[in-house]
GUVOPA-143872 format. One record per residue (C-alpha): residue in one letter; x, y, z. Coordinates in steps of 0.001 Angstrom, whole numbers, padded with zeros to 6 digits, always signed. Layout:
aXYZ
...
***
This chain:
m+078590+070270-037473
r+081584+072306-035856
k+083295+069019-034759
f+083436+067496-038590
l+084349+070951-040015
k+087214+071505-037320
v+088383+067584-038070
a+087997+068014-042552
l+090075+071356-041732
v+092422+069738-039740
a+092214+066346-042397
l+092995+069486-045274
g+095570+070985-043418
l+097518+067504-043004
f+096672+066817-046767
v+098685+070257-048004
i+101573+069765-045201
t+102207+065975-046616
t+101866+066885-050111
s+104345+070036-050146
i+107082+067811-048310
s+107043+065229-050695
a+109725+064628-053817
d+107750+065842-057127
e+109354+063515-059875
r+107975+066722-062617
k+109789+069180-060376
g+113025+067095-060331
q+112416+066658-064381
k+112404+070330-064517
i+115668+070826-062482
i+117271+068182-064808
i+116135+070205-067997
k+117243+073481-066315
k+120702+072880-064445
l+122326+069566-065977
k+120811+069498-069448
s+123256+071549-071089
d+126234+070237-069149
c+125440+067118-069654
g+124422+066706-073259
f+121834+064210-072893
n+118160+064384-071484
g+116772+063564-067862
a+115762+059612-069725
v+119880+059004-070468
l+120541+060191-067337
a+118265+058091-065124
g+119100+054883-067225
k+122076+054705-066616
h+121723+052600-063213
t+118660+050537-061721
q+116014+051667-059347
d+118269+050008-056587
q+121132+051883-057552
w+120054+054979-057378
e+118436+054361-054251
e+121991+053300-053152
i+123325+056283-054291
y+120710+058626-052750
k+120833+057007-049511
a+124761+057273-049130
g+124083+060844-049862
d+126311+060519-053414
l+123951+061762-055909
n+125910+064655-056483
k+129411+062422-056633
e+126804+060363-059240
i+125975+062932-061263
k+129449+064640-061098
i+130617+061285-062477
i+128151+060828-065676
c+128321+064303-065904
p+131706+066024-065573
k+130961+069492-066849
s+127840+069498-064331
k+127740+071712-061522
p+126803+070154-057480
l+122884+070645-057221
k+121512+072342-054207
e+120262+069823-051383
s+116731+070726-051713
y+117267+070034-055080
l+118100+066466-054914
p+114988+064660-053629
h+113102+065826-056639
v+115671+065040-058835
y+116375+061723-057032
e+112717+060548-057487
f+112777+061679-061274
l+116014+058990-061676
y+114725+056500-059318
n+111248+056616-061481
y+112818+056282-065050
a+115275+053901-064290
v+116642+051660-066616
d+114825+049128-065041
s+111565+050583-064172
g+110086+050077-067363
n+108951+054039-067130
v+109446+056434-069953
p+109002+060402-068999
s+107293+062840-071602
c+109054+065263-073140
***
């Protein structure tokens, strides 16, 4: 019984750690609404639709996400590095070729 309890606690701990580390598209949407919408003049769905999933992936992997957002939204300020994985997740999941449409 003790071994089972230890294994269960370790599994639960790993689950919590891995979930908190992964990026969250909903958090990315909230960041876009809060930090970019007024400067860009459009919502996150329009921003995501500017590129395909492959293009967003290339931009993110090259470390140029802030630069690309600045090109699309010249009035915007650079996002914090900690925001970028979440924003990327949103942009990738709702890219022009994804077939997904964000709610709200």
